[in-house]
C-alpha positions as CSV (number, residue, x, y, z in Angstrom):
1,X,61.8,-9.8,13.8
2,X,58.6,-11.3,13.1
3,X,59.6,-14.6,11.1
4,X,56.2,-14.8,9.5
5,X,56.1,-11.4,8.2
6,X,59.6,-12.2,6.7
7,X,58.7,-15.7,5.2
8,X,55.9,-13.5,3.4
9,X,58.1,-10.9,2.5
10,X,60.7,-13.1,1.1
11,X,58.0,-15.4,-0.7
12,X,56.5,-12.1,-2.4
13,X,59.9,-10.5,-3.4
14,X,60.6,-13.7,-4.9
15,X,57.2,-14.1,-7.1
16,X,57.3,-10.4,-8.1
17,X,61.1,-10.1,-8.9
18,X,61.3,-6.8,-7.5
19,X,61.0,-5.4,-3.8
20,X,59.1,-2.3,-5.1
21,X,56.5,-4.7,-6.5
22,X,56.3,-6.8,-3.4
23,X,56.0,-3.9,-1.0
24,X,53.4,-2.7,-3.1
25,X,51.3,-5.5,-3.1
26,X,51.9,-6.4,0.9
27,X,51.4,-2.4,1.4
28,X,54.6,-1.6,3.0
29,X,57.6,0.6,2.2
30,X,60.3,-0.6,0.3
31,X,62.4,-0.2,3.3
32,X,60.2,-2.2,5.4
33,X,60.5,-5.2,3.2
34,X,64.1,-5.2,2.4
35,X,64.9,-5.1,6.0
36,X,62.4,-8.2,6.4
37,X,64.0,-10.0,4.0
38,X,67.8,-9.0,5.3
39,X,66.8,-9.8,9.1
40,X,65.9,-13.7,7.4
41,X,69.0,-13.9,5.9
42,X,71.3,-13.0,9.2
43,X,68.9,-15.3,11.0
44,X,69.5,-18.1,8.5
45,X,73.6,-17.4,7.8
46,X,72.0,-17.8,4.2
47,X,72.4,-15.5,0.9
48,X,68.6,-16.1,-0.4
49,X,68.2,-13.1,-2.8
50,X,71.4,-11.8,-5.5
51,X,70.3,-7.9,-6.0
52,X,71.1,-5.7,-8.5
53,X,70.3,-2.1,-9.8
54,X,67.9,-4.4,-12.5
55,X,66.6,-7.5,-10.7
56,X,66.2,-9.6,-7.7
57,X,66.9,-13.1,-8.6
58,X,66.8,-16.3,-6.2
59,X,69.8,-17.9,-5.1
60,X,69.9,-21.8,-5.1
61,X,69.3,-21.9,-1.6
62,X,66.7,-19.2,-1.5
63,X,64.7,-21.8,-4.2
64,X,65.0,-24.2,-1.8
65,X,64.1,-22.0,1.1
66,X,61.6,-20.6,-0.5
67,X,59.6,-24.1,-1.6
68,X,59.5,-25.0,2.5
69,X,57.9,-21.2,3.1
70,X,55.6,-22.1,0.2
71,X,54.0,-24.6,2.7
72,X,54.5,-22.9,5.7
73,X,52.2,-20.3,4.9
74,X,50.0,-22.5,3.0
75,X,49.9,-24.8,6.8
76,X,48.8,-21.3,8.1
77,X,46.2,-20.9,5.8
78,X,44.7,-24.1,5.8
79,X,44.8,-23.9,10.0
80,X,42.9,-20.9,9.9
81,X,40.3,-21.9,7.1
82,X,39.9,-25.0,8.7
83,X,37.8,-23.5,11.3
84,X,34.4,-23.7,11.1
85,X,33.3,-20.1,11.0
86,X,36.6,-19.3,8.2
87,X,35.4,-21.9,6.1
88,X,31.6,-21.3,5.9
89,X,32.4,-17.7,5.5
90,X,36.0,-17.5,3.2
91,X,37.6,-13.6,3.5
92,X,40.0,-11.3,2.2
93,X,40.6,-9.5,-0.7
94,X,41.3,-11.4,-4.2
95,X,42.5,-9.5,-7.4
96,X,41.4,-10.9,-10.5
97,X,41.5,-10.0,-14.0
98,X,39.1,-10.6,-16.8
99,X,38.0,-9.6,-20.6
100,X,36.0,-6.8,-20.8
101,X,33.0,-8.3,-22.6
102,X,32.9,-11.0,-20.1
103,X,33.3,-8.6,-17.1
104,X,30.3,-6.7,-18.7
105,X,27.9,-9.0,-19.6
106,X,28.2,-12.4,-17.3
107,X,30.6,-11.8,-14.5
108,X,29.3,-7.8,-12.8
109,X,25.7,-8.6,-13.3
110,X,26.3,-11.8,-11.4
111,X,28.3,-10.0,-8.5
112,X,25.2,-9.5,-6.4
113,X,24.9,-13.2,-5.5
114,X,28.4,-14.0,-5.1
115,X,28.7,-11.2,-2.4
116,X,24.9,-12.1,-0.7
117,X,27.0,-15.8,-0.4
118,X,30.4,-14.6,0.6
119,X,30.1,-11.0,1.8
120,X,33.4,-11.0,3.5
121,X,35.6,-11.3,0.0
122,X,36.3,-8.3,-1.4
123,X,37.4,-8.7,-5.6
124,X,39.7,-5.8,-7.1
125,X,38.7,-7.0,-10.6
126,X,41.1,-5.5,-13.8
127,X,38.7,-5.3,-17.0
128,X,41.1,-5.7,-20.0
129,X,42.0,-8.0,-22.6
130,X,45.9,-7.0,-22.0
131,X,48.4,-9.8,-21.2
132,X,48.9,-10.3,-17.8
133,X,51.9,-11.4,-15.5
134,X,50.2,-13.1,-12.6
135,X,52.7,-13.3,-10.4
136,X,54.8,-10.3,-11.2
137,X,51.4,-8.5,-10.8
138,X,50.2,-10.6,-7.9
139,X,46.9,-11.3,-9.6
140,X,45.3,-14.6,-7.7
141,X,43.9,-15.6,-11.2
142,X,43.0,-14.2,-14.6
143,X,40.1,-15.7,-16.9
144,X,41.1,-15.8,-20.8
145,X,39.8,-16.9,-24.1
146,X,41.9,-19.2,-26.5
147,X,44.6,-21.9,-25.7
148,X,47.0,-20.5,-23.2
149,X,50.7,-20.7,-24.3
150,X,51.8,-19.8,-20.5
151,X,53.1,-23.5,-19.3
152,X,53.7,-21.8,-15.7
153,X,50.4,-21.4,-14.7
154,X,47.6,-24.0,-13.7
155,X,44.4,-23.7,-15.5
156,X,40.9,-25.1,-15.0
157,X,38.8,-24.8,-18.7
158,X,35.6,-23.3,-17.6
159,X,33.8,-22.7,-21.0
160,X,33.2,-23.6,-24.5
161,X,32.9,-20.4,-26.2
162,X,30.5,-21.1,-29.9
163,X,31.3,-18.5,-32.1
164,X,29.6,-16.9,-35.3
165,X,30.3,-14.8,-38.0
166,X,28.2,-11.0,-37.6
167,X,27.6,-7.8,-39.3
168,X,25.5,-5.3,-38.8
169,X,22.7,-4.2,-41.4
170,X,24.4,-1.1,-42.3
171,X,27.3,-2.5,-43.2
172,X,25.9,-5.2,-45.6
173,X,23.4,-2.6,-47.1
174,X,26.6,-0.6,-48.1
175,X,29.1,-3.6,-49.3
176,X,26.5,-6.4,-49.5
177,X,26.2,-9.7,-48.3
178,X,29.1,-12.0,-48.7
179,X,27.8,-15.6,-49.6
180,X,31.0,-17.4,-48.8
181,X,33.7,-16.3,-46.3
182,X,36.4,-16.2,-49.2
183,X,34.9,-12.6,-50.0
184,X,35.9,-11.4,-46.9
185,X,39.5,-11.3,-48.3
186,X,38.7,-9.3,-51.6
187,X,38.2,-5.6,-52.2
188,X,34.5,-5.4,-51.5
189,X,34.7,-6.3,-48.1
190,X,36.2,-5.1,-44.5
191,X,36.4,-7.0,-41.1
192,X,36.9,-5.4,-37.9
193,X,40.4,-6.6,-36.7
194,X,40.8,-7.8,-33.4
195,X,44.4,-7.6,-31.7
196,X,46.0,-10.4,-30.5
197,X,47.1,-9.6,-27.1
198,X,50.8,-12.0,-27.6
199,X,51.2,-10.5,-31.0
200,X,49.8,-7.3,-31.4
201,X,48.8,-8.9,-35.1
202,X,44.9,-9.0,-36.2
203,X,43.2,-12.6,-35.3
204,X,42.5,-15.0,-38.1
205,X,39.8,-17.6,-38.1
206,X,39.5,-21.2,-39.2
207,X,35.9,-22.3,-40.7
208,X,35.0,-25.5,-42.1
209,X,32.2,-26.7,-44.2
210,X,31.7,-30.3,-45.4
211,X,35.1,-31.3,-46.8
212,X,35.7,-27.4,-47.6
213,X,38.1,-25.4,-44.9
214,X,40.1,-22.1,-44.9
215,X,41.3,-19.9,-42.3
216,X,39.8,-16.1,-43.0
217,X,41.6,-13.0,-41.7
218,X,40.0,-10.5,-44.1
219,X,41.3,-7.0,-44.8
220,X,40.4,-4.0,-42.1
221,X,40.9,-0.5,-41.9
222,X,40.1,-0.8,-38.4
223,X,41.8,-3.0,-35.3
224,X,41.0,-3.0,-32.0
225,X,42.7,-4.9,-28.5
226,X,39.4,-4.9,-26.4
227,X,36.3,-6.8,-26.7
228,X,33.5,-4.0,-26.3
229,X,35.4,-1.7,-28.4
230,X,35.5,-4.6,-31.4
231,X,31.9,-5.3,-30.7
232,X,30.9,-1.3,-31.0
233,X,32.8,-1.2,-34.2
234,X,30.8,-4.1,-35.6
235,X,27.4,-2.6,-34.5
236,X,28.6,0.9,-36.2
237,X,29.1,-1.0,-39.7
238,X,32.8,-0.7,-39.8
239,X,32.9,-4.2,-41.0
240,X,32.6,-8.3,-40.3
241,X,33.2,-9.4,-36.9
242,X,33.3,-12.7,-35.2
243,X,31.7,-13.2,-31.6
244,X,30.9,-15.9,-29.1
245,X,27.4,-16.8,-29.0
246,X,26.9,-14.7,-25.7
247,X,27.9,-11.4,-26.9
248,X,26.0,-11.5,-30.2
249,X,23.0,-12.9,-28.9
250,X,20.7,-9.8,-27.7
251,X,22.0,-8.3,-30.8
252,X,20.9,-10.0,-33.2
253,X,17.9,-10.2,-31.6
254,X,17.0,-6.7,-31.8
255,X,18.0,-7.0,-35.4
256,X,21.6,-5.0,-34.8
257,X,23.7,-7.8,-36.2
258,X,23.1,-10.0,-38.5
259,X,24.5,-13.7,-38.7
260,X,26.6,-14.5,-41.5
261,X,27.5,-18.1,-43.1
262,X,25.5,-20.2,-40.6
263,X,26.3,-23.5,-42.7
264,X,29.8,-22.7,-41.8
265,X,31.3,-24.4,-38.1
266,X,33.8,-22.6,-36.0
267,X,35.9,-24.4,-33.9
268,X,34.5,-23.4,-30.3
269,X,37.3,-21.0,-28.5
270,X,38.4,-22.6,-24.8
271,X,37.9,-20.0,-21.8
272,X,40.3,-20.6,-18.9
273,X,40.8,-19.6,-15.3
274,X,44.8,-19.5,-14.9
275,X,46.5,-18.7,-11.3
276,X,49.9,-19.3,-10.2
277,X,50.3,-23.2,-9.6
278,X,53.0,-22.9,-6.5
279,X,50.5,-20.4,-4.9
280,X,48.2,-21.9,-2.3
281,X,44.9,-22.2,-3.5
282,X,43.1,-20.0,-0.4
283,X,39.3,-20.2,0.2
284,X,38.6,-17.2,-1.1
285,X,40.0,-18.4,-4.1
286,X,38.7,-21.3,-4.6
287,X,34.6,-20.4,-3.9
288,X,35.4,-17.6,-6.8
289,X,36.4,-20.3,-9.1
290,X,33.9,-22.9,-8.4
291,X,31.4,-19.5,-9.1
292,X,32.9,-19.0,-12.0
293,X,33.1,-22.2,-13.5
294,X,29.3,-22.9,-12.6
295,X,28.0,-19.5,-14.2
296,X,30.0,-20.3,-17.4
297,X,28.1,-23.4,-17.6
298,X,24.7,-21.7,-17.7
299,X,26.2,-19.9,-21.0
300,X,28.9,-21.7,-22.3
301,X,29.3,-25.0,-21.3
302,X,32.7,-27.0,-21.8
303,X,31.8,-29.3,-24.6
304,X,35.2,-30.9,-25.0
305,X,38.3,-32.7,-23.2
306,X,39.1,-30.2,-20.1
307,X,42.7,-28.8,-20.1
308,X,43.4,-28.3,-23.4
309,X,47.1,-29.8,-23.2
310,X,47.7,-27.2,-20.5
311,X,48.7,-28.1,-16.7
312,X,45.0,-28.7,-15.5
313,X,44.4,-26.9,-11.6
314,X,42.2,-29.6,-9.7
315,X,38.7,-29.8,-10.0
316,X,37.8,-27.4,-7.0
317,X,34.7,-29.0,-7.0
318,X,36.2,-31.9,-4.6
319,X,38.1,-30.3,-2.6
320,X,36.9,-28.1,0.9
321,X,48.0,-19.3,-18.1
322,X,43.7,-13.1,-24.6
323,X,40.9,-12.4,-26.7
324,X,37.4,-10.7,-26.7
325,X,35.5,-12.9,-23.8
């Protein structure tokens, strides 16, 4: 038995909660992962996992051992990346998940620069607005808009997205231009609904003007859970939409969208990069986080205090937990 492989297999089973998922992320057979964990238990003479037909749960001894295993795996990774060649050129596979508009408009166009700087990092990018289980799906990090509710994740606030309200000229020609946000709740107007990933319900927006404040949800005939589809619906004249500035700017300049209620203010939407805090921040993840932070600072710099009440990730510049964002 290779003890390092066995510890790696055990840690992955704990994180994934499944031998099958762990085997998939390790590119091994389920039988091999099972055997490694069994051999580890035999060597230690301790039961690390309780197995049933439905789930795998770590025992008290297993939980204590898991914490130590993480430190061992982190030390090994540090030893490798501390070498001058490894530190200068992080390498390996990085699995990330990001919202579809952010990928299409900002991250993917900038990837050639990232690849030129870090040619040995392979990025597998999931592009969606769905909820992602960072540990269970073995994703290194996710980028999500809105306040994070998962207290188990470490998070770095990488942007504050300024929001605006927009409609296509075709929609305004048909329904008229609303002069007050409250009109969007009436029968004369429609909005395009964006389905909140956590609840599956259409999102509502808080708006302020002087001493006047209200929350607008509006009436919708069409709702979407993907940012690109949501934007396309607005461009097609299906209703009024709320967008971050970076998504709207080009369409406004081409006359495809018209800003509404410009004297009203919407709170910026925080954008977070989150990852599992117990997992070691590898060199490849560290440089990716910093790259995203620098890139977003060019498009939507953080205006408010970092962290937003969530567990904050370390500021990786000092070192060698959605919506349609």
